[in-house]
N, C-alpha and C positions, 0 to 999 in steps of 0.2 A: 602680371602673374604668368602670362603665356611665355614671356621672355625667360623668366626664372625657370619654368618647367623645361623649356628648350635646352638651356645650358645644363641643367641637372640631368636630364635624360641623356644628353650627349656624353656627359661624364660617365654615367652608369652603363651606357651601351657598350663601353669598352669591356671585353670579357675579363681582363685582369681585375678591373675595379668591381665588376659585378660579382665575381667570385670572392673578392676580398670583402665586399659588403656582407654577403651571406656567411662567410667564414667567421667574421666578427660577431654577427648576430646569432647564428645558430650554434657555433662551435667555440665561442670565446677566443677567437683568434687562431685556433689550430688550423693548419693548412690542409683541410679535408677536401675542399672543392678546388679544382684547378680550371684555368681558362680553357684548356683543351677538353674539359668535360662538358662544356656548354655548347648548346645549339640554339641559334636564333629561332624564334617562333613568331607567327603572325599574332599581333597583339589584339586584333579585332576578332571577336567571336559572336556567333548568333545562332538562334534556333528558329527554323520556320514552323509555323503552325497554321491550322485551318480555322478561320473564323466564319461561322455560318452566315453572318451578316455582311462581312467585307471580303470574304474569300481568303486567299493565301496571304498570311502576314509574316513578319519577321521581327523577332526581338534581337537587337544587336547592341553590343557594347564594346568599347575599346579601352584597354588598359594603357598605362604609360609605357610599360616595358615587360616583356615576357621572354624567358629562356627555358629550354629543357636541359636539365642537369643530370649527369650520370654519376651515380655513387656505386661503383663496382658494377654489379649486374642489375642494380635497382635504378629507377629513374624518378625524377620529381619535376614538376613544373613550378618554376619560381617566377614571381612577378612583383613589380613595385607600382605603387600608386602615389604620386607626389601631391602633397597638400600644403598650400600656403595659408588657407583659411580653414576654419573648423566646419566640418560637414556633419550636421546633427542626425543625418540618416545613414551614416557610414556603415553600420553593421548590415543593414538591408542592402545597400548599394553594393558592398563588397561580397555579400553572400550571393548576389545575382551574378557577379563576375565569376566567382568560383563555380557556381552551378552551371553556367554556360560552358565553362571549360570542361567540366566532367561530362556534360551532355555531348560536347564535341568529340570527346574520347570514345564515348559509347557509339556515336555515329560512325567514327572511323573503324571501330571493330566490326560493325555491321557491314560496312563496305568491304572490309578485308575478307569476311566470310563469303560474301557474294562473289568477289573477284576470284576467290580460290575455288568456287563451285561447291562449297560446303552445303550439304543438304540437312539443314537443321530441322528437327522434328519436335512436336509437342510444345512444351513450355519454352524451349530454346528458340523455336520458330517464332513464337509470339514475342519473345524478348528481343530477338535479333542478335543475341550474343549467347555464349554458352556459360555454364556455371563455373567453368575454369578460367574464363577471361578475367583479367585484372586491369585496374586503372592505375595511372600514375597519380601520386598525391599532389595536391595543389597547395602551394604556400604563397600567400600574397602579403606583402608588407606595406603598410601605410607610412610613408616617409614624410613626417610633418616638420616643416621648417618655419612656421609662423612665429610671430613674436609673443602672442598671447598663450597662456597655459591652456592646453586642450581640456575643455570642460564638456565635451560631447560624450555620447554613449560609446562604450567600448564592447558591449555585448548586446545581443538581441533582447535578453532579459531586461536590460536597462531601459529599453524603449517600450516595454509592455506596460499597459495600464493595469497593473496588479501589484499588490503588496507581496514582495518575495518572502516576507516573514510570516505570512498568513497561512492558516491550515489549508485554505483552498489552493494556494499555490503549491504547497507540498504535495497535495493530492494530484495536481496536474503535472508536476515537474517530471515525473517518470515518462510522461507521454508528450511532453513539450520540449523538443530539442532546442538547445541554445546555439548561438553562433558568436564567436569572439573574433575581433579584429586584432591583427598584430601591429600595434602602434609603436613607431619609433620616433620620438621627438628629438630632433637634432640638438636642441638647446639643453636637453636633459641627459645626453649620453654621458655615462660615467667613465667608461674605459675606452678612451680614444686610442690607447696603445694597442687595442685589439686589431685596429686597421693597419695594414702593412703598406698600402699604396697612398697616393696623394689624398685619398678620402680622409685620412687622419687629420690633415691640415685644413682641408676645405671645411670639414665639420667642426674643427677646432675654432676656426675663425668665426663661423656662424654661432657657435655656442656662446662665445664671449662678446658678440657684436653689440649687445644692448648696454654694455658697460665699456666706455671708451678706454678707461684706465686698464681694465682687465684685458681688453682687446690688444692694447699696446704691449702689455707685459707678455701676452702669449706670442705676439708677433716678434718681439725682441728675443724671447727665449728660443724661438724656432726660426730665427732669421735665415740661417743657412739653408734649411730645408725649404722655406718659402721662396727663396730666391731661385731654387732649382725647379719650381713647379712648371709644368707645361702650360701651353696657352689655354687648353680646355679647362684646366683646374683654376687658373687665374680668372678667366671669364666667369666661371661658375661662382667664385667668391664674390666678384664685383656685383654680379646680378643679384645674388642672394643678400648681399649687404645693402643693396639699394643705392649704391654710390657710384654707379658705372661711369657717369660722365666725368666727375672730378677725378676719380682714381685713374681713369684711362689717360689723363694727362701725364701721370707718372710713368705709365707704360710707354707712351710715345717718346717721352724724354729719354727713357732708358734705351729704347730702340735707336733713337737718333745718335745717342752717345755710344751705341754698340756695347752697352753694359748690361748686367743682370738687373732684373726688376727687384727693387727693395721694398717689401711690404711695409716695413717700419717707417721708411722715409715717406711712403705714400700716406700713411696714417698721420705722421707729423704734419705733412702739408695740408691734410684735410682739417686737422685741428687748428692750424695757423690760419687757414682760409676762413674757418668759422669765427675765429677771434677777430680777424680783420673785418669781416662783415659785421660782427657785433659792434666794433668801434665805429664803423661808418654809419650803421643804423642808429646807434646810440647818439652820435653827434648830430645826425639829422633830427632826431626826436628832441634833442636838447635845444637846438636852434629854434625849434618851433615854440619853445617856452619863452623865447625872447630875451633871456637874461643869461649872463655868463655862469652864474651859479646854477641856473637851470640847465645850461648846456652840460656842465660837468656832472651834475646829478643824473640827468637823463642819459648821458653817454655811459656813465658807470653802471647805472641800473640796467640798461638794455644790454650792455656787454656781459654783465653777470648773468642775465637771463639766457643770452646766447650760449654761454659756456655751460650752464645747467642743462639746456636742451641738448647740446652735443654729448655731454656725459651720459645722459639718460637715453641716447639713441633716438631722439625726436627731432632730427634735422629738418623734417618736412614742416615743422611748426614755425621755423624761423621767419620765413617770408610772410606767413599768415599773421604772426604776432606783430610784425612791423607795420602792417596795413590795417589791422583790426584792433582798435583801442580797447574794446570790451574783452577780447581774447587776451590781449597783452596784460590788462589789469588782473584778469583771472589767474594768469600764469604767475604774475608777481606775487599774488597771495599764496598760490600753490607752493612756490619755492621760497616764500618768506623773504622777499626782496623789497 
């Protein structure tokens, strides 16, 4: 997961792609935000506080990526948080991230007033800022690329132990603020065409990755664009697909031949590799039965299982099924083999 986050962060750290990501998400592909509007920010933020028992303490968190974006005379802080797994406390976790960023902005305003020698009085002195000081809005996007459907809470209300349809809740709701996360599930993106950079094809490959036939069709239909992808985009695809080692063979072959990398060919080789492994494992299992008929039946059955596992994106189960008889029999029943 750390490797996946690394390549995804490196991809989005490019200002062109970062702007493209938020243009697609916030403005449906309209080119409102530009790379030149972006300014890198420290992704780690924290708030010091005094604990009577333990003295000076620090609450500190780090996001995956943060940038300050200029929209004309307005500014906003945009951040991403990458998730491969489902985090069931995400509303609270993300609320803390945003709160820390707003707190940092307040502290920066306080420092600016002190540095300018401003003599704040009354309520402004107690606040550390003036009533005319303003904060930049903070928008954090949860970029979820896991295989399972997100079934975690998306709002703070979802996490509360209270019936949101009850009279008690309606009485409390005016005084009980909610918090909503901005969840983007890569596998559920509807409008890939909103993306104008290589993100369109990176997300497209991830979207269809659980269905080998759909993945191949997508790669075939976009072959020319995929062959033009830069190294960061290709490595992000490999990492997120979970097929880095085998697919990297195709990259090395293309580099040795001084040719362009062909994603369709790589997928073909992946499927052929799986079929070959299926035949080899099936033959081995058949031989264990001790009869030629058993050999043919065992090979065919195991080969069919391998193909089913490949089509459903469960490559990691192949070797486990070969060595675990109970798991293999369970999978035979699951796929009606």
